Structure formats: C-alpha cells, structure tokens
N, C-alpha and C positions, 0 to 999 in steps of 0.2 A: 259145338257152339263156341263162337268167339265172343269173349266178354268185352264190353265197351269200357276202355280206360278213359275216364273223363278228364283226368289230370295226372301228369307224371312228374313228380318231384324227386330229386336225388334221394330223399329219405322215405317217401311214402307215395302211395297211389290213391286216387279217388276213383272208385269203380262204380259203374251202374250195375247193381245186382238184379237179375231177373226174378220174377215172383215164384219160380218153380225150383229154385236151387237153394239148398241149405248152406250154411256157413262151413259146416264140416261134413265129413263122410257119413252117410247113412246107409248101411248095408252095402250094396254094390254101387250105389250112387256116390260119386266123388263130390266133395263140397267146393264152394267158391274158391277158398284159399288154394286148394290143390289144383283146381282147374286153371286158375290164374297163373300159378307157378309153372305149370306145364306150358301154358300159352307163352310165357316169357322165358322159355328155355331152361326151366328148372331153378329159377331164381328163388332162394329161400324167402319166405314171406311170413309175416306175423299179423293176425287180425287185431285191430285196435279196439273195435266195439263190434256189436253184432246186430243183425236184423233177423226177425222171424223168417222162416222159410217162405211164408206166404206174402211177405212184404217185399216190394221192389224199391229200387232207388239207391241213393248214395251211401257207400260204405268206405271207410278208410282202411287201408292195408299198409302196414309198415314194411320197409325193406331191411330193417335190422332191429335187434332186440332193444337197443337204447331208444330208438324212435318210438317203438311200440310202447315202452314204459312211459315215455314223455307224453305221447298223445293220449294214452289211456288215463294218465294222471289228469289231463285237461278235462276229460269226460267225468272222471270221479269228482273233480272239484267244481263241476258245473260251469266250466269256462268255455264250453262249446255250445253255441246256439244251434238248435236243431228245429227244423220245420218239416211237418208232414202234411200231406193232403189225403183225405179219405172221402168216399162216397157212401151214402146210406139212402135207402128208400123208405125210411121211417122218420117221422117228425120227432125231434128231440124235445125233452122236457124244458130246455131253455136253448136259445139260439146262439148265445155267446157267454163268455165268462171263464171261470176257473173251476176245476174239479180237484179236490184235495182229500185224500184219505189213504189209510193203510191198505196194502194189498195182502189178501189172505188166500191160501190154497183152498180150492174147492174140489169138486169131484171131477173125475175123468181128465185130469191134467189142466183143468180150468183154474182161473184165478177170479177173485171177487173183490170188490171195493168195500171197505168197512168205514164206519163213521169215526173210528179212532184216528189219531194223528201222531202216533209214536215215532214212526219213520215213514212219513206219507209220500205217496206218489203225487206229484204236482203237475198239472197240465192246464194250459191256457188255450182257449179255442174261440174261433169265430166261424159262423156258417152262413150260407146263402142258398136260397132255392134256385135250382137249375131248370125247373119245369119238368113235366112228366113224372112228378112224384120224387125226383131225386134232389138230394141236398149235398152240397160240397162243404166239407169241414177243413179248415186250416188249423193245425194243432201245433202248439209249441210246448213240448214236454220239458219241464225244468229238472226232472229226474229221469232215471233210466231203468225203471222196474220192468220185469218180465211181463209182456202183454199189456203194458200200461195203457196205450191208446185204445187198444181193442176193448179192454175192460171199461175204460172211461166212457167210450161211446155207448157201450151196452148199458152202463149205469144211467145214461141219459135217455134210454129207450130208443136209441138209434144205432143198433149194431152195424158194423161195416158191411156193406153189400158183399155177399159171397163168403163171409166169415162163418161157416157152418159150425165151427167150434164154439161160437158164442150166440148161436140161434138166429143168425141173419138169414135173409132171403138168399137162396142158392143163386150162384152166378158162375161165369167162366173162370173167375179168379177172386181173390180177396182184394178189394179196391182200397189198399193202403200203400202209400208211396212216400219214401224218404226224399223230400223235395230239395232241401237246402241245408248246408252246414256253414258255420262261420266261426273262426277261431284265430288265435295268434300263436304262431310257432316260431321260435328263435327270432323274436322281434319282427317277424313278417306277418301281416294280416292276410288271411285266406278266406275267400267267400266263394262257395260253389253252389250252383243251381243245376239240378238234373231234371229235365222235363220228363213226365211219364210217357 
C-alpha cells in the first residue's frame, strides 16, 4: 500500500492515514510511521500525534526530533485546531453544543465520560441529518484524550457508525475521519483539509 502524502514540508509531512493501519507496529503488521519511512527510502520519522487505528485522515509526521518536539508542543498547548467528521445512525441527545467531562477507564479497554471536570475532555460539535437515518457530525476537540470523540458521541446516544468497541451499529469501518488541521509553525500558518 502506498500512503498519500498530503503535504511535504522540509521538517514534516501531513499524511492521509487509512482506517486500517495503526500508528505503530502491532504483531506482524507494521505501523504507519514504519510504512511511510520505507516508502520514503528509509527516512527517519517521528510521529507528532496519533490517531486511533480505526480513524482515517490527517496525521503529522516529523522529519527530525526537534520538529517533533515543537509540533507536539503545539498540540499539548492546544495551539492546533483539529476538525473531525463522523457518521452515526442514531439520533443524538442534542444536535449541537459542547461536551465536557473527565475521561475514566472502563471495562475491556473502553473509556467513559464522567460528570467531573478535574482534567476534562472538551469537544464542540455540530450535526446535520443526511437522510436514510444517518447524521453527520463535525467535531472540534479542544483536548486530545484517548478515544475522546468516540466516547463523546456515545455519551450523546449516537455512537459512531461501525465503532463496535462502543456499541455502534456494525459497518465496513468506523466512520471517523480527521478532516482538517490548522496551526502556526516557525511563523508560517498552515491549514490542511483531507477529504475522506
């Protein structure tokens, strides 16, 4: 499989991650970083952030450790705008707004949203009906917690279509896609959109 390099900067790459590939090696299956390095002739690469294996879309990969640290710092300081799209075949408890709450470990590798707000996951979202019982969600997470969007939509009663880990209707994939990133690096503004 040849990975789609969406943008090639001297210091980093914006790559379209398919929904079936993990970021790192899992057993005999090589991960995105290794696959991309091999595709680019063995170029050493550093992941800046990560997407769940089931999630497709934009991911940043650094070409050196200094850039990895700088870009990871932007994510940590919430200086990267992230936008995702998701599909559900369930009607949410509310059609737009924000979901704020702490993430707690649950059973079988799942997470759940609590009402406490000590170190909360924060997500803003809008949704629209597409017909045939499908609803499109545009989500802007302000934090980067594990499974944040997946847990948020489950908490609204609208788990992401295909996300069997969180009790959704089965489908050919989990319909969550990292659509856009916007940030400033070395005084240059970058904005990427990756269509699903």
